[in-house]
N, CA, C and O of each residue as an XYZ file, in Angstrom:
808
protein
N      61.009    -63.400    128.715
C      59.755    -62.877    129.266
C      59.016    -62.104    128.179
O      59.615    -61.266    127.506
N      57.728    -62.374    127.999
C      56.955    -61.685    126.980
C      56.648    -60.257    127.420
O      56.497    -59.982    128.610
N      56.556    -59.344    126.433
C      56.088    -58.007    126.694
C      54.564    -58.063    126.691
O      53.952    -58.467    125.702
N      53.965    -57.660    127.790
C      52.515    -57.736    127.903
C      51.969    -56.400    128.369
O      52.698    -55.593    128.946
N      50.692    -56.164    128.122
C      50.096    -54.882    128.451
C      48.653    -55.053    128.855
O      48.073    -56.122    128.665
N      48.067    -54.006    129.413
C      46.680    -54.077    129.859
C      46.037    -52.701    129.823
O      46.727    -51.681    129.812
N      44.711    -52.682    129.804
C      43.965    -51.442    129.878
C      43.607    -51.180    131.333
O      43.152    -52.082    132.036
N      43.813    -49.941    131.787
C      43.437    -49.536    133.138
C      42.531    -48.318    133.012
O      42.217    -47.874    131.908
N      42.119    -47.788    134.153
C      41.282    -46.598    134.139
C      42.027    -45.407    133.542
O      41.412    -44.471    133.029
N      43.365    -45.452    133.615
C      44.183    -44.364    133.088
C      44.515    -44.542    131.609
O      45.018    -43.619    130.969
N      44.236    -45.724    131.067
C      44.546    -45.978    129.673
C      45.326    -47.260    129.495
O      45.206    -48.191    130.291
N      46.133    -47.302    128.435
C      46.918    -48.491    128.092
C      48.229    -48.466    128.865
O      48.995    -47.510    128.751
N      48.493    -49.494    129.640
C      49.710    -49.566    130.434
C      50.280    -50.973    130.378
O      49.555    -51.930    130.108
N      51.606    -51.104    130.639
C      52.203    -52.441    130.683
C      51.523    -53.300    131.746
O      51.204    -52.810    132.830
N      51.302    -54.564    131.445
C      50.642    -55.489    132.361
C      49.996    -56.599    131.566
O      49.967    -56.526    130.338
N      49.477    -57.627    132.217
C      48.858    -58.748    131.479
C      47.651    -58.293    130.672
O      46.702    -57.739    131.228
N      47.685    -58.526    129.358
C      46.552    -58.151    128.513
C      45.360    -59.052    128.750
O      44.223    -58.581    128.792
N      45.605    -60.349    128.906
C      44.558    -61.329    129.190
C      45.189    -62.415    130.048
O      45.573    -63.466    129.536
N      45.299    -62.168    131.357
C      46.040    -63.071    132.239
C      45.299    -64.343    132.630
O      45.791    -65.120    133.448
N      44.111    -64.564    132.048
C      43.350    -65.760    132.377
C      43.983    -67.000    131.749
O      44.809    -66.905    130.841
N      43.575    -68.167    132.255
C      44.072    -69.419    131.676
C      43.671    -69.513    130.208
O      44.474    -69.894    129.357
N      42.411    -69.158    129.920
C      41.935    -69.198    128.536
C      42.748    -68.263    127.654
O      43.064    -68.600    126.513
N      43.089    -67.086    128.181
C      43.868    -66.119    127.421
C      45.237    -66.648    127.046
O      45.681    -66.485    125.909
N      45.914    -67.287    128.007
C      47.250    -67.825    127.739
C      47.179    -69.054    126.830
O      48.087    -69.293    126.035
N      46.102    -69.830    126.949
C      45.937    -70.983    126.053
C      45.769    -70.501    124.613
O      46.379    -71.051    123.697
N      44.940    -69.472    124.414
C      44.727    -68.935    123.073
C      46.020    -68.324    122.530
O      46.346    -68.501    121.357
N      46.752    -67.608    123.378
C      48.039    -67.039    122.982
C      48.985    -68.135    122.493
O      49.617    -68.006    121.445
N      49.071    -69.223    123.276
C      49.949    -70.339    122.899
C      49.453    -71.034    121.636
O      50.249    -71.454    120.796
N      48.134    -71.151    121.507
C      47.551    -71.815    120.331
C      47.883    -71.053    119.052
O      48.169    -71.660    118.020
N      47.844    -69.730    119.121
C      48.216    -68.925    117.956
C      49.655    -69.226    117.531
O      49.945    -69.354    116.341
N      50.547    -69.336    118.510
C      51.955    -69.618    118.208
C      52.116    -71.009    117.593
O      52.921    -71.199    116.681
N      51.343    -71.985    118.098
C      51.407    -73.349    117.556
C      50.946    -73.361    116.103
O      51.584    -73.973    115.247
N      49.825    -72.676    115.829
C      49.314    -72.623    114.452
C      50.309    -71.901    113.545
O      50.517    -72.309    112.403
N      50.923    -70.833    114.048
C      51.922    -70.105    113.258
C      53.090    -71.024    112.895
O      53.585    -70.993    111.769
N      53.527    -71.846    113.863
C      54.636    -72.769    113.611
C      54.238    -73.835    112.583
O      55.009    -74.149    111.676
N      53.030    -74.387    112.732
C      52.549    -75.402    111.786
C      52.390    -74.806    110.388
O      52.734    -75.441    109.391
N      51.860    -73.570    110.325
C      51.672    -72.915    109.029
C      53.020    -72.660    108.355
O      53.152    -72.829    107.143
N      54.022    -72.252    109.140
C      55.360    -72.008    108.587
C      55.964    -73.310    108.060
O      56.610    -73.325    107.012
N      55.748    -74.402    108.795
C      56.259    -75.707    108.351
C      55.556    -76.147    107.066
O      56.190    -76.662    106.145
N      54.246    -75.940    107.017
C      53.487    -76.297    105.817
C      53.943    -75.469    104.626
O      54.050    -75.984    103.513
N      54.213    -74.186    104.854
C      54.700    -73.316    103.784
C      56.015    -73.840    103.223
O      56.229    -73.830    102.011
N      56.899    -74.299    104.115
C      58.189    -74.833    103.659
C      58.006    -76.101    102.847
O      58.653    -76.283    101.816
N      57.120    -76.985    103.314
C      56.864    -78.233    102.587
C      56.244    -77.966    101.220
O      56.609    -78.601    100.231
N      55.302    -77.019    101.170
C      54.670    -76.679     99.896
C      55.689    -76.060     98.940
O      55.670    -76.343     97.742
N      56.574    -75.217     99.465
C      57.599    -74.602     98.625
C      58.556    -75.645     98.069
O      58.978    -75.563     96.916
N      58.895    -76.631     98.904
C      59.786    -77.701     98.457
C      59.168    -78.487     97.309
O      59.880    -78.995     96.443
N      57.832    -78.585     97.304
C      57.130    -79.291     96.235
C      56.946    -78.428     94.993
O      56.537    -78.915     93.939
N      57.250    -77.150     95.129
C      57.031    -76.236     94.010
C      55.636    -75.669     93.981
O      55.246    -75.043     92.995
N      54.859    -75.875     95.055
C      53.487    -75.370     95.126
C      53.473    -73.957     95.701
O      54.442    -73.506     96.312
N      52.364    -73.279     95.493
C      52.197    -71.927     96.015
C      51.991    -71.993     97.530
O      51.026    -72.594     98.001
N      52.891    -71.381     98.284
C      52.821    -71.432     99.746
C      52.285    -70.134    100.342
O      52.418    -69.899    101.543
N      51.673    -69.284     99.497
C      51.203    -67.976     99.969
C      50.263    -68.092    101.158
O      50.425    -67.381    102.150
N      49.277    -68.987    101.068
C      48.276    -69.124    102.126
C      48.937    -69.380    103.467
O      48.563    -68.778    104.473
N      49.926    -70.279    103.485
C      50.541    -70.678    104.747
C      51.509    -69.626    105.275
O      51.627    -69.445    106.486
N      52.197    -68.936    104.381
C      53.071    -67.852    104.827
C      52.240    -66.721    105.430
O      52.593    -66.160    106.467
N      51.127    -66.395    104.762
C      50.250    -65.344    105.264
C      49.626    -65.745    106.596
O      49.516    -64.926    107.508
N      49.219    -67.013    106.706
C      48.597    -67.494    107.943
C      49.601    -67.494    109.100
O      49.251    -67.151    110.229
N      50.849    -67.878    108.815
C      51.877    -67.880    109.851
C      52.101    -66.472    110.395
O      52.180    -66.276    111.608
N      52.203    -65.494    109.497
C      52.409    -64.110    109.922
C      51.196    -63.561    110.676
O      51.336    -62.859    111.677
N      49.993    -63.898    110.172
C      48.770    -63.412    110.817
C      48.630    -63.963    112.230
O      48.301    -63.220    113.155
N      48.880    -65.267    112.405
C      48.750    -65.884    113.734
C      49.823    -65.372    114.686
O      49.568    -65.212    115.879
N      51.022    -65.114    114.168
C      52.073    -64.545    115.006
C      51.668    -63.152    115.480
O      51.853    -62.804    116.645
N      51.108    -62.355    114.556
C      50.642    -61.027    114.928
C      49.501    -61.067    115.931
O      49.463    -60.261    116.860
N      48.568    -62.001    115.750
C      47.440    -62.132    116.676
C      47.888    -62.615    118.050
O      47.302    -62.239    119.065
N      48.929    -63.450    118.083
C      49.468    -63.913    119.364
C      50.062    -62.742    120.140
O      49.834    -62.595    121.341
N      50.832    -61.906    119.428
C      51.434    -60.733    120.073
C      50.337    -59.797    120.562
O      50.398    -59.296    121.684
N      49.326    -59.559    119.713
C      48.244    -58.662    120.091
C      47.428    -59.194    121.264
O      46.864    -58.420    122.037
N      47.369    -60.528    121.394
C      46.578    -61.133    122.472
C      47.029    -60.647    123.834
O      46.201    -60.434    124.719
N      48.350    -60.465    124.019
C      48.841    -60.025    125.314
C      49.361    -58.589    125.313
O      49.553    -58.005    126.379
N      49.590    -58.017    124.144
C      49.973    -56.605    124.090
C      48.759    -55.683    124.041
O      48.849    -54.509    124.397
N      47.612    -56.228    123.593
C      46.385    -55.423    123.491
C      46.610    -54.154    122.672
O      46.231    -53.061    123.094
N      47.226    -54.303    121.505
C      47.519    -53.137    120.671
C      46.250    -52.434    120.206
O      46.240    -51.216    120.026
N      45.166    -53.210    120.008
C      43.907    -52.588    119.576
C      43.369    -51.647    120.650
O      42.761    -50.623    120.339
N      43.601    -52.006    121.933
C      43.173    -51.120    123.012
C      44.045    -49.871    123.081
O      43.569    -48.791    123.428
N      45.335    -50.027    122.747
C      46.225    -48.872    122.712
C      45.774    -47.888    121.629
O      45.808    -46.674    121.830
N      45.347    -48.430    120.466
C      44.861    -47.580    119.383
C      43.555    -46.899    119.790
O      43.345    -45.720    119.504
N      42.670    -47.662    120.468
C      41.410    -47.094    120.954
C      41.660    -45.956    121.926
O      41.016    -44.909    121.854
N      42.603    -46.171    122.840
C      42.945    -45.152    123.835
C      43.514    -43.912    123.162
O      43.184    -42.787    123.536
N      44.376    -44.123    122.163
C      44.952    -43.000    121.423
C      43.860    -42.214    120.704
O      43.857    -40.983    120.730
N      42.923    -42.930    120.056
C      41.831    -42.268    119.359
C      40.945    -41.476    120.313
O      40.516    -40.368    119.990
N      40.671    -42.042    121.487
C      39.844    -41.342    122.475
C      40.527    -40.059    122.933
O      39.889    -39.010    123.028
N      41.813    -40.142    123.213
C      42.555    -38.959    123.665
C      42.577    -37.872    122.590
O      42.453    -36.684    122.890
N      42.739    -38.301    121.317
C      42.725    -37.335    120.220
C      41.360    -36.670    120.099
O      41.260    -35.461    119.887
N      40.297    -37.488    120.238
C      38.935    -36.948    120.130
C      38.660    -35.927    121.225
O      38.026    -34.903    120.973
N      39.129    -36.198    122.436
C      38.907    -35.286    123.556
C      39.732    -34.013    123.415
O      39.245    -32.916    123.683
N      40.983    -34.166    122.992
C      41.861    -33.000    122.885
C      41.505    -32.101    121.703
O      41.719    -30.890    121.757
N      40.953    -32.699    120.618
C      40.639    -31.930    119.421
C      39.166    -31.521    119.345
O      38.744    -30.869    118.389
N      38.380    -31.912    120.370
C      37.020    -31.407    120.489
C      35.952    -32.100    119.658
O      34.876    -31.534    119.462
N      36.215    -33.320    119.155
C      35.168    -34.014    118.390
C      34.753    -35.319    119.073
O      34.322    -36.267    118.416
N      34.888    -35.349    120.392
C      34.537    -36.559    121.146
C      33.052    -36.877    121.027
O      32.678    -38.050    121.007
N      32.203    -35.865    120.949
C      30.761    -36.104    120.845
C      30.389    -36.729    119.504
O      29.349    -37.378    119.394
N      31.209    -36.545    118.505
C      30.958    -37.130    117.184
C      31.736    -38.432    116.975
O      31.914    -38.888    115.846
N      32.192    -39.018    118.081
C      33.050    -40.205    117.976
C      32.326    -41.389    117.345
O      32.969    -42.253    116.749
N      30.999    -41.446    117.465
C      30.239    -42.569    116.904
C      30.416    -42.648    115.385
O      30.512    -43.735    114.814
N      30.458    -41.487    114.751
C      30.655    -41.466    113.298
C      32.018    -42.048    112.943
O      32.151    -42.827    112.000
N      33.020    -41.659    113.713
C      34.370    -42.188    113.494
C      34.407    -43.693    113.745
O      35.031    -44.437    112.988
N      33.732    -44.143    114.820
C      33.701    -45.567    115.148
C      33.037    -46.374    114.027
O      33.527    -47.438    113.647
N      31.921    -45.861    113.502
C      31.232    -46.554    112.404
C      32.117    -46.630    111.164
O      32.128    -47.639    110.458
N      32.860    -45.548    110.907
C      33.787    -45.553    109.778
C      34.888    -46.577    109.960
O      35.282    -47.256    109.012
N      35.386    -46.685    111.196
C      36.436    -47.663    111.498
C      35.927    -49.086    111.336
O      36.632    -49.948    110.812
N      34.692    -49.334    111.791
C      34.086    -50.660    111.649
C      33.937    -51.003    110.165
O      34.198    -52.133    109.752
N      33.516    -50.018    109.369
C      33.355    -50.233    107.926
C      34.687    -50.605    107.287
O      34.740    -51.460    106.403
N      35.758    -49.964    107.734
C      37.094    -50.277    107.213
C      37.485    -51.704    107.577
O      38.012    -52.439    106.741
N      37.226    -52.099    108.832
C      37.562    -53.452    109.278
C      36.781    -54.495    108.477
O      37.341    -55.508    108.056
N      35.483    -54.243    108.267
C      34.653    -55.162    107.478
C      35.182    -55.259    106.056
O      35.285    -56.355    105.503
N      35.516    -54.125    105.463
C      36.026    -54.107    104.089
C      37.335    -54.878    103.983
O      37.542    -55.630    103.031
N      38.221    -54.691    104.963
C      39.497    -55.403    104.957
C      39.298    -56.906    105.118
O      39.988    -57.701    104.481
N      38.345    -57.294    105.977
C      38.070    -58.720    106.189
C      37.541    -59.366    104.912
O      38.001    -60.438    104.517
N      36.573    -58.710    104.265
C      35.992    -59.243    103.028
C      37.045    -59.278    101.923
O      37.137    -60.256    101.181
N      37.838    -58.214    101.816
C      38.868    -58.149    100.787
C      39.925    -59.229    100.994
O      40.403    -59.828    100.031
N      40.289    -59.475    102.250
C      41.293    -60.500    102.557
C      40.800    -61.878    102.144
O      41.531    -62.655    101.530
N      39.541    -62.173    102.492
C      38.970    -63.476    102.136
C      38.848    -63.620    100.627
O      39.153    -64.678    100.077
N      38.406    -62.565     99.957
C      38.279    -62.599     98.495
C      39.631    -62.826     97.831
O      39.744    -63.607     96.885
N      40.664    -62.135     98.335
C      41.996    -62.263     97.752
C      42.526    -63.686     97.912
O      43.103    -64.251     96.983
N      42.322    -64.261     99.108
C      42.790    -65.629     99.360
C      42.084    -66.615     98.430
O      42.728    -67.472     97.825
N      40.754    -66.490     98.318
C      39.996    -67.388     97.441
C      40.433    -67.237     95.983
O      40.542    -68.225     95.257
N      40.678    -66.010     95.566
C      41.118    -65.771     94.192
C      42.507    -66.365     93.966
O      42.783    -66.931     92.908
N      43.372    -66.234     94.959
C      44.732    -66.762     94.836
C      44.725    -68.293     94.797
O      45.501    -68.907     94.065
N      43.844    -68.898     95.590
C      43.778    -70.362     95.626
C      43.137    -70.943     94.373
O      43.524    -72.014     93.906
N      42.149    -70.224     93.829
C      41.461    -70.737     92.651
C      40.722    -72.033     92.963
O      40.124    -72.149     94.033
N      40.747    -73.013     92.054
C      40.068    -74.293     92.280
C      40.615    -75.068     93.477
O      39.968    -75.983     93.986
N      41.829    -74.686     93.924
C      42.452    -75.388     95.053
C      41.769    -75.096     96.388
O      42.092    -75.725     97.396
N      40.825    -74.143     96.407
C      40.211    -73.765     97.681
C      39.522    -74.954     98.359
O      39.423    -75.001     99.585
N      39.047    -75.912     97.559
C      38.360    -77.071     98.141
C      39.304    -77.892     99.019
O      38.867    -78.556     99.959
N      40.574    -77.841     98.712
C      41.564    -78.594     99.489
C      41.830    -77.939    100.843
O      42.450    -78.537    101.722
N      41.356    -76.710    100.998
C      41.651    -75.949    102.216
C      40.374    -75.551    102.955
O      40.306    -74.475    103.549
N      39.370    -76.417    102.917
C      38.079    -76.079    103.542
C      38.224    -75.792    105.037
O      37.641    -74.832    105.541
N      38.991    -76.613    105.747
C      39.155    -76.415    107.187
C      39.815    -75.070    107.479
O      39.376    -74.328    108.358
N      40.868    -74.768    106.734
C      41.578    -73.504    106.941
C      40.680    -72.318    106.627
O      40.663    -71.338    107.372
N      39.938    -72.397    105.536
C      39.045    -71.301    105.156
C      37.916    -71.122    106.167
O      37.500    -69.997    106.444
N      37.417    -72.236    106.722
C      36.391    -72.140    107.766
C      36.940    -71.400    108.977
O      36.277    -70.529    109.539
N      38.160    -71.757    109.373
C      38.809    -71.062    110.489
C      39.002    -69.588    110.200
O      38.809    -68.750    111.082
N      39.380    -69.262    108.973
C      39.569    -67.862    108.593
C      38.260    -67.086    108.673
O      38.231    -65.959    109.166
N      37.179    -67.688    108.188
C      35.879    -67.012    108.205
C      35.429    -66.751    109.640
O      34.955    -65.661    109.959
N      35.579    -67.758    110.506
C      35.194    -67.581    111.921
C      36.049    -66.501    112.573
O      35.539    -65.657    113.310
N      37.351    -66.531    112.300
C      38.264    -65.569    112.916
C      37.999    -64.150    112.423
O      37.997    -63.211    113.219
N      37.777    -63.986    111.127
C      37.482    -62.657    110.587
C      36.155    -62.128    111.125
O      36.029    -60.941    111.428
N      35.162    -63.022    111.243
C      33.878    -62.615    111.830
C      34.059    -62.173    113.269
O      33.482    -61.177    113.704
N      34.870    -62.926    114.005
C      35.152    -62.583    115.405
C      35.834    -61.216    115.510
O      35.481    -60.410    116.370
N      36.810    -60.957    114.636
C      37.527    -59.682    114.654
C      36.575    -58.528    114.367
O      36.662    -57.477    115.001
N      35.667    -58.722    113.413
C      34.683    -57.686    113.097
C      33.762    -57.442    114.288
O      33.436    -56.298    114.603
N      33.341    -58.529    114.953
C      32.458    -58.393    116.123
C      33.150    -57.638    117.248
O      32.528    -56.812    117.916
N      34.441    -57.918    117.463
C      35.171    -57.212    118.515
C      35.399    -55.757    118.133
O      35.392    -54.873    118.991
N      35.599    -55.513    116.845
C      35.813    -54.141    116.391
C      34.548    -53.311    116.566
O      34.619    -52.117    116.857
N      33.371    -53.954    116.387
C      32.101    -53.244    116.539
C      31.967    -52.694    117.955
O      31.598    -51.536    118.151
N      32.272    -53.541    118.943
C      32.373    -53.118    120.337
C      31.179    -52.319    120.855
O      31.350    -51.423    121.682
N      29.962    -52.633    120.375
C      28.776    -52.020    120.955
C      28.449    -52.708    122.276
O      28.806    -53.868    122.480
N      27.773    -51.998    123.166
C      27.549    -52.516    124.516
C      26.814    -53.852    124.505
O      27.232    -54.795    125.177
N      25.714    -53.940    123.741
C      24.931    -55.178    123.744
C      25.726    -56.323    123.142
O      25.559    -57.475    123.545
N      26.599    -56.014    122.170
C      27.419    -57.049    121.555
C      28.513    -57.498    122.514
O      28.826    -58.686    122.590
N      29.098    -56.545    123.250
C      30.092    -56.901    124.257
C      29.485    -57.800    125.322
O      30.110    -58.761    125.769
N      28.259    -57.477    125.724
C      27.581    -58.296    126.731
C      27.370    -59.713    126.219
O      27.517    -60.677    126.970
N      27.023    -59.840    124.933
C      26.816    -61.149    124.330
C      28.126    -61.941    124.292
O      28.143    -63.126    124.624
N      29.217    -61.291    123.892
C      30.511    -61.974    123.791
C      31.076    -62.359    125.148
O      31.922    -63.250    125.237
N      30.618    -61.696    126.211
C      31.123    -61.993    127.541
C      30.233    -62.953    128.330
O      30.415    -63.126    129.535
N      29.269    -63.578    127.646
C      28.452    -64.599    128.313
C      29.370    -65.717    128.797
O      30.261    -66.163    128.074
N      29.139    -66.159    130.021
C      30.035    -67.126    130.658
C      29.489    -68.551    130.534
O      28.322    -68.807    130.830
N      30.352    -69.473    130.092
C      30.009    -70.888    130.013
C      31.011    -71.684    130.857
O      32.092    -72.041    130.389
N      30.632    -71.949    132.094
C      31.501    -72.717    132.964
C      32.852    -72.069    133.204
O      33.868    -72.759    133.286
N      32.871    -70.759    133.316
C      34.117    -70.050    133.562
C      34.843    -69.610    132.299
O      35.869    -68.934    132.382
N      34.331    -69.980    131.143
C      34.949    -69.580    129.868
C      33.964    -68.692    129.116
O      32.814    -69.076    128.903
N      34.408    -67.522    128.721
C      33.529    -66.583    128.042
C      33.361    -66.943    126.569
O      34.215    -67.586    125.958
N      32.221    -66.503    126.022
C      31.862    -66.869    124.658
C      32.909    -66.417    123.645
O      33.198    -67.137    122.689
N      33.482    -65.223    123.848
C      34.460    -64.735    122.872
C      35.688    -65.633    122.827
O      36.299    -65.793    121.770
N      36.061    -66.228    123.975
C      37.198    -67.155    124.003
C      36.857    -68.449    123.265
O      37.703    -69.022    122.578
N      35.602    -68.906    123.414
C      35.172    -70.129    122.725
C      35.192    -69.922    121.216
O      35.665    -70.784    120.476
N      34.674    -68.768    120.753
C      34.649    -68.478    119.317
C      36.074    -68.389    118.773
O      36.386    -68.958    117.727
N      36.931    -67.668    119.494
C      38.311    -67.480    119.028
C      39.064    -68.805    118.987
O      39.792    -69.085    118.035
N      38.883    -69.620    120.030
C      39.591    -70.895    120.074
C      39.056    -71.857    119.013
O      39.807    -72.678    118.487
N      37.757    -71.759    118.694
C      37.185    -72.596    117.632
C      37.838    -72.264    116.288
O      38.174    -73.156    115.510
N      38.012    -70.966    116.032
C      38.681    -70.548    114.797
C      40.099    -71.082    114.737
O      40.537    -71.586    113.702
N      40.814    -70.972    115.844
C      42.192    -71.463    115.911
C      42.230    -72.971    115.688
O      43.138    -73.488    115.037
N      41.232    -73.675    116.235
C      41.165    -75.124    116.066
C      41.046    -75.520    114.611
O      41.732    -76.437    114.157
N      40.176    -74.834    113.868
C      40.032    -75.114    112.437
C      41.327    -74.803    111.679
O      41.730    -75.555    110.792
N      41.970    -73.691    112.036
C      43.233    -73.321    111.380
C      44.310    -74.367    111.644
O      45.075    -74.726    110.749
N      44.359    -74.852    112.886
C      45.353    -75.875    113.237
C      45.102    -77.163    112.454
O      46.029    -77.748    111.894
N      43.849    -77.595    112.420
C      43.518    -78.827    111.694
C      43.830    -78.689    110.204
O      44.319    -79.627    109.574
N      43.540    -77.505    109.646
C      43.832    -77.284    108.238
C      45.323    -77.325    107.952
O      45.754    -77.920    106.964
N      46.120    -76.686    108.823
C      47.574    -76.685    108.644
C      48.141    -78.087    108.825
O      49.010    -78.519    108.068
N      47.641    -78.794    109.836
C      48.122    -80.154    110.097
C      47.790    -81.074    108.930
O      48.626    -81.874    108.510
N      46.575    -80.964    108.405
C      46.147    -81.804    107.284
C      47.000    -81.531    106.047
O      47.441    -82.465    105.377
N      47.231    -80.259    105.744
C      48.014    -79.914    104.565
C      49.479    -80.298    104.733
O      50.116    -80.746    103.780
N      50.018    -80.126    105.944
C      51.412    -80.503    106.192
C      51.589    -82.008    106.031
O      52.586    -82.475    105.481
N      50.609    -82.752    106.516
C      50.680    -84.208    106.397
C      50.618    -84.633    104.932
O      51.369    -85.508    104.502
N      49.715    -84.006    104.164
C      49.582    -84.348    102.748
C      50.842    -83.973    101.974
O      51.309    -84.740    101.131
N      51.396    -82.785    102.261
C      52.600    -82.341    101.568
C      53.792    -83.217    101.910
O      54.614    -83.527    101.048
N      53.881    -83.619    103.187
C      54.977    -84.480    103.609
C      54.882    -85.848    102.947
O      55.896    -86.419    102.543
N      53.651    -86.377    102.835
C      53.448    -87.679    102.202
C      53.833    -87.639    100.729
O      54.487    -88.552    100.226
N      53.421    -86.572    100.037
C      53.752    -86.439     98.623
C      55.246    -86.231     98.424
O      55.812    -86.635     97.408
N      55.875    -85.596     99.406
C      57.318    -85.362     99.301
C      58.086    -86.675     99.321
O      59.066    -86.849     98.597
N      57.621    -87.603    100.169
C      58.289    -88.914    100.240
C      58.042    -89.731     98.979
O      58.922    -90.457     98.517
N      56.833    -89.606     98.425
C      56.505    -90.359     97.215
C      57.209    -89.790     95.988
O      57.589    -90.519     95.072
N      57.373    -88.464     95.996
C      58.000    -87.800     94.859
C      59.050    -86.817     95.374
O      58.759    -85.629     95.514
N      60.267    -87.292     95.659
C      61.293    -86.435     96.248
C      61.726    -85.280     95.360
O      62.237    -84.277     95.858
N      61.528    -85.406     94.041
C      61.901    -84.321     93.138
C      60.860    -83.208     93.212
O      59.668    -83.489     93.090
N      61.269    -81.950     93.408
C      60.303    -80.851     93.463
C      59.547    -80.689     92.159
O      60.102    -80.889     91.078
N      58.297    -80.329     92.266
C      57.458    -80.111     91.088
C      57.789    -78.749     90.492
O      57.689    -77.733     91.180
N      58.175    -78.719     89.246
C      58.495    -77.462     88.614
C      57.240    -76.831     88.019
O      56.549    -77.421     87.189
N      56.981    -75.635     88.468
C      55.783    -74.943     88.012
C      56.043    -74.327     86.637
O      57.041    -73.634     86.436
N      55.161    -74.578     85.720
C      55.288    -74.033     84.374
C      54.843    -72.590     84.380
O      53.701    -72.304     84.739
N      55.733    -71.649     83.984
C      55.321    -70.236     84.002
C      54.165    -69.976     83.061
O      54.114    -70.514     81.955
N      53.235    -69.146     83.509
C      52.065    -68.830     82.686
C      52.358    -67.668     81.729
O      51.485    -67.267     80.959
């Protein structure tokens, strides 16, 4: 049984974080992408290639899957609110929120820059994965912003599915396709060349 949690009027409590069908589909999709990324990392390592991208993606998707139903970001928000109220700076919380958003944006940009730098010229081979990463990082920044008008926009309903679920699932779709494509290519090369490629130290 998964550990799940939810936000209530009293704060963060155990319970379904996103008990909707879309929520559970996204949770499962993250786990599928994590498994595919881990498999791709193993295949790339067997070839002697750099598997950093896939190891990082596997860990990130596993963490996002856990957060999807644990709602850890809401637990942190609740903790911050309680601290602001108890320490008397609740009225200045907007400044803190803007600072937190700036940190999230900086981390997102830095993460993407680091991945591109690590991949080098190989980034063209990972266009699908990078597209998924950009959409997902943008989505995370939008959720972190959490302004009322932005929340209203993300909660627009399309046939029973909210916009934020569509954006998140689109990102996962690109990540899955990228992992599947790379795993297929690595597996094909493995059969053609069973001997691992030895990387020449720089």
